[in-house]
Residue, then its C-alpha position, 0 to 999 in steps of 0.5 A: x471477454x473481459x480486459x485483463x487486469x493492470x499491473x502485476x499479479x502480487x498475491x492472493x487476496x486471501x493471504x492478507x488478514x483483516x487489519x493486516x498487511x504484506x510487504x511485496x516487491x514489484x520490480x524491486x520496489x517494496x509495496x504494502x498490501x493492506x487490508x482495512x478494518x472493513x475488509x477493503x484492499x489497498x496498495x501503498x509505498x511500503x516505506x514510511x516518508x518520514x524514515x525508512x521504515x517499513x509500513x507493512x510492519x505497523x498496525x492497521x486500524x480502521x482505514x489508516x496504517x501506522x508506522x512502527x518506527x515513530x508512530x506516524x499514521x497514514x491514510x489507506x486511500x490518500x496516502x496522506x499522513x495523519x500525524x506527525x512526524x511524517x508530512x509527506x504522503x506515500x504513494x497509493x498504487x492502482x490495485x485490481x482484483x481478478x477473483x482472489x488474484x491481486x494486481x498492483x500497477x506501480x506505474x500508476x500512482x492515484x494520489x499524486x505522490x511521486x512515482x517510484x524510480x524503477x530504473 
């Protein structure tokens, strides 16, 4: 018997096209589920660390997502900004697949960025 996935069921993997992102809410916290150029899935805080822009509305290229507001790019694996004006990382969350189901655990930040305040 396999262990149940951690986190909350947020979407189906088939809902997200390659080089695209989907904005979802987990406990009222915005998360971007992103499929990179190679088809890998990532879960990041959906709000740019520079200003209050939704990252899921930006362009996905290779292993990055670009904020549509001011052009900062973030690494999908580390959450680190790769270009200014952002200089703080966005949180990267634990993501698990169970078949086509995507689970995200916003209590597990994998890159050392500040955890979301869910209270």
